[in-house]
C-alpha positions as CSV (number, residue, x, y, z in Angstrom):
1,M,-64.7,40.9,36.8
2,G,-63.4,38.5,34.7
3,R,-63.7,36.7,31.1
4,Y,-64.8,33.3,31.3
5,F,-65.5,30.3,29.6
6,F,-66.6,26.4,30.0
7,G,-64.5,24.5,27.9
8,L,-62.1,21.3,26.8
9,N,-58.7,21.0,27.6
10,L,-57.0,18.7,25.1
11,A,-53.9,16.6,26.5
12,N,-50.5,18.2,25.9
13,N,-49.8,15.2,22.8
14,S,-53.2,15.8,21.5
15,K,-52.3,19.4,21.2
16,Q,-49.1,18.6,19.9
17,D,-50.2,16.6,17.1
18,I,-52.4,19.1,15.7
19,A,-49.9,21.9,16.2
20,N,-47.8,19.3,14.0
21,W,-50.6,18.6,11.4
22,R,-51.5,22.7,11.3
23,E,-47.8,23.0,10.5
24,Q,-47.5,20.2,8.0
25,Y,-50.5,20.8,5.8
26,L,-52.2,24.2,6.4
27,P,-50.3,27.1,5.1
28,N,-48.9,29.7,7.0
29,D,-50.4,32.9,5.9
30,T,-52.6,33.3,8.9
31,K,-52.1,34.5,12.6
32,S,-51.9,30.7,14.4
33,V,-53.6,29.9,18.0
34,T,-50.5,28.8,20.2
35,S,-51.5,25.2,20.9
36,E,-51.4,25.6,24.2
37,N,-54.3,27.8,24.2
38,F,-55.9,24.8,22.0
39,H,-59.4,23.9,23.3
40,I,-62.9,23.0,22.4
41,T,-65.4,25.8,24.1
42,L,-68.6,24.9,25.7
43,L,-70.4,28.3,26.7
44,F,-68.7,31.1,26.6
45,L,-70.0,33.7,29.5
46,G,-68.0,36.5,28.8
47,N,-67.4,39.7,31.4
48,V,-68.7,37.6,35.0
49,D,-68.1,39.2,38.6
50,E,-66.8,37.2,41.2
51,E,-70.2,36.9,43.2
52,T,-71.4,35.6,39.9
53,M,-68.7,33.2,38.8
54,S,-68.7,31.9,42.4
55,L,-72.5,30.8,42.3
56,C,-71.8,29.3,38.9
57,V,-69.0,27.1,40.1
58,K,-71.3,26.3,42.8
59,A,-74.4,25.2,40.6
60,V,-71.4,23.2,38.1
61,N,-70.3,21.3,41.1
62,H,-73.9,19.5,40.7
63,I,-73.6,18.5,37.7
64,Y,-73.3,15.2,36.4
65,A,-72.2,14.1,33.3
66,E,-70.5,11.5,31.3
67,Q,-67.7,11.1,29.5
68,F,-67.7,11.3,25.5
69,S,-65.2,11.6,22.3
70,I,-65.2,14.0,19.8
71,S,-63.6,13.6,16.1
72,L,-62.2,16.2,15.0
73,N,-62.2,15.3,11.7
74,N,-62.9,18.6,9.2
75,I,-61.9,21.8,9.0
76,G,-64.4,24.2,8.4
77,F,-63.8,28.4,7.7
78,W,-66.4,31.3,9.6
79,A,-65.7,34.3,7.4
80,K,-66.8,37.4,9.4
81,P,-64.7,36.1,12.5
82,K,-61.8,35.2,9.9
83,V,-61.6,32.2,12.1
84,L,-60.3,28.4,10.5
85,F,-60.7,25.6,13.2
86,L,-61.5,21.9,13.2
87,G,-64.9,20.4,13.3
88,S,-66.5,17.6,14.1
89,D,-69.2,15.6,11.4
90,R,-71.0,14.3,14.7
91,V,-71.6,15.6,17.9
92,A,-72.2,13.3,20.8
93,N,-75.1,13.2,22.8
94,N,-73.2,13.2,26.0
95,L,-71.6,16.4,25.0
96,V,-74.9,18.0,24.1
97,T,-76.4,17.7,27.2
98,L,-73.3,19.0,28.7
99,V,-73.5,21.9,27.3
100,E,-77.4,22.4,27.6
101,K,-76.6,22.3,31.4
102,L,-74.0,24.8,31.6
103,T,-76.1,26.9,29.7
104,N,-79.4,26.3,31.7
105,I,-77.2,27.6,34.8
106,A,-75.9,30.4,33.4
107,L,-79.4,31.7,32.2
108,E,-80.5,31.2,35.8
109,L,-77.7,33.2,37.1
110,A,-79.0,35.7,34.5
111,V,-75.4,35.4,32.9
112,N,-75.7,37.5,29.8
113,I,-74.7,34.4,27.1
114,Q,-75.7,34.4,23.3
115,Q,-78.0,31.7,22.5
116,R,-76.9,29.7,19.2
117,P,-76.2,26.3,17.9
118,Y,-73.6,24.7,19.6
119,I,-70.7,24.0,17.2
120,P,-67.6,21.9,18.7
121,H,-64.6,23.4,17.3
122,L,-61.0,24.1,17.6
123,T,-59.5,27.1,16.5
124,L,-56.8,26.7,14.4
125,C,-55.6,30.1,12.9
126,R,-57.3,33.6,13.5
127,K,-57.2,36.5,10.7
128,A,-57.7,33.5,8.1
129,K,-58.7,34.6,4.9
130,H,-60.5,31.8,3.3
131,L,-60.8,28.4,3.5
132,P,-57.5,26.3,2.1
133,D,-57.0,23.3,0.4
134,V,-55.7,20.2,2.4
135,L,-53.9,17.5,1.1
136,V,-54.4,15.4,4.3
137,S,-57.9,16.3,6.1
138,P,-57.7,16.0,9.9
139,N,-58.4,13.2,11.9
140,F,-57.8,13.7,15.8
141,N,-60.0,11.0,18.0
142,I,-59.7,12.7,21.4
143,E,-61.8,11.6,24.2
144,F,-62.6,13.6,27.3
145,S,-62.7,12.8,31.0
146,S,-63.0,16.2,32.3
147,F,-64.4,19.7,31.7
148,C,-62.9,22.9,32.9
149,L,-63.5,27.1,33.7
150,Y,-61.3,29.1,31.8
151,E,-60.4,32.8,32.7
152,S,-59.1,34.6,29.5
153,I,-56.3,36.9,30.0
154,S,-55.1,39.7,27.8
155,T,-51.2,40.0,27.8
156,D,-48.3,41.8,26.1
157,Q,-47.5,37.9,24.0
158,G,-51.7,38.0,23.6
159,V,-54.6,36.4,25.4
160,K,-53.6,33.4,27.4
161,Y,-56.8,30.6,28.9
162,K,-55.5,29.9,32.4
163,V,-57.9,26.7,33.9
164,I,-59.8,27.9,36.8
165,H,-61.6,25.1,38.3
166,S,-61.8,21.6,36.6
167,W,-64.7,19.1,36.8
168,P,-64.8,15.4,36.2
169,L,-66.8,13.4,33.5
170,R,-68.0,10.3,34.8
């Protein structure tokens, strides 16, 4: 049994650019997410047994999804989970279609997912207290040519996200 999610992995140079922007323009009074863990979640699956995960991977192997880009151009704050994040003011249709396909597979396999409107975001900080004033707005346009299955692994140094499988976007 492991904790899994589908997500978009950013290129290392994009991760570094975002980390540099965060360091330069955000207050340092929050628990920053390590840049190695930067990703955009497509669908959180939670705890899933190996057999169900294997069936899920087989089903996802048959997905056809087209490439897209995401403009991370605003900063947001969710009060209840105390999360500060980069968001987008527009969501590509190809991204929405991919999330819908992944959601349908999870539902068909009776994976207990939370169904809510999809909001693409990249978590910058946890345990944030408020939305800070930002002098320079974020402006990151990121192209994606693949998506991944991640396992969330708890370690003494905090959570690590391990890519288990990757699929191309066409």
